[in-house]
N, C-alpha and C positions, 0 to 999 in steps of 0.2 A: 504494500500500500504506500510505503514511503520509507525514507531513511536519512541518516546523517553520517558524515565522516567525523572521526575523532579529530581533536585539535591538530595533531601532527600527521594525520593520514595513516596511522598505524592500525586503527580500528574502523569498522563500519558497523553501525547499528541500524537494523531495519525493523519496522513495525508493521504488523499485519492488521487487517481490517477488524479482526476479532480481539485486538488488544495484545497479541503475542509479540514478544521481542526476540530478535535473532542477532547475535553478536559474532563477528569474525575478526580475527587478528591477522595482520599481514606478516608472513614469515620471510619473504624475500624482498630485497631492495627494489627489484623491478616490478613488484606487485603481482607476479604470476602465481604465487603460492599463498593461500589463505587457509586458516584453520578455524573451525567453529569453536567458540568459547561458551562457557556457562554464562547465561544472560540473566539479567534482572527480571523480577516478576512483572507481569503486565497488569493492565486494567481489566475491568469487566465489560467495558464498552470500547468502541473504536478509538484508537489514539488519533488525536487531531494534530499534535505538534510535539516535536522533541528538539532539545537544544543542549549543547555542551556549555558549561561555564567557560569563560575566556581562557583560563589556565588549564582546563580539562579535569579539574578536581571533582566536579559534580555533573550529573546529567539530570535534566528536568523533563518530565513528560506531562502532557495534559490530554485528558480524554473527554469524549462526549458523555461519559457517565458522571461528569461534573467533579472529577477528582484530579488532583495534581500530585505527582510523586517526585521526590528528590532522591537520587541515588548517589552513593559515593563508594569508594573502595572499602 
């Protein structure tokens, strides 16, 4: 449904229409190899927006179920 790149391009987070999250980590400098990672929990409704904090310390998500979640390491 949509996604965002991590602050330095090392990660990509995608979100599905049903609120699921999928996280991948880049393994190679040329970007040809990616590995799925354990992702954060999702919402109960469709995710409308995701954004990384400027330094990459936090991830914010907002959903049509009227919830906002903040995630950190």
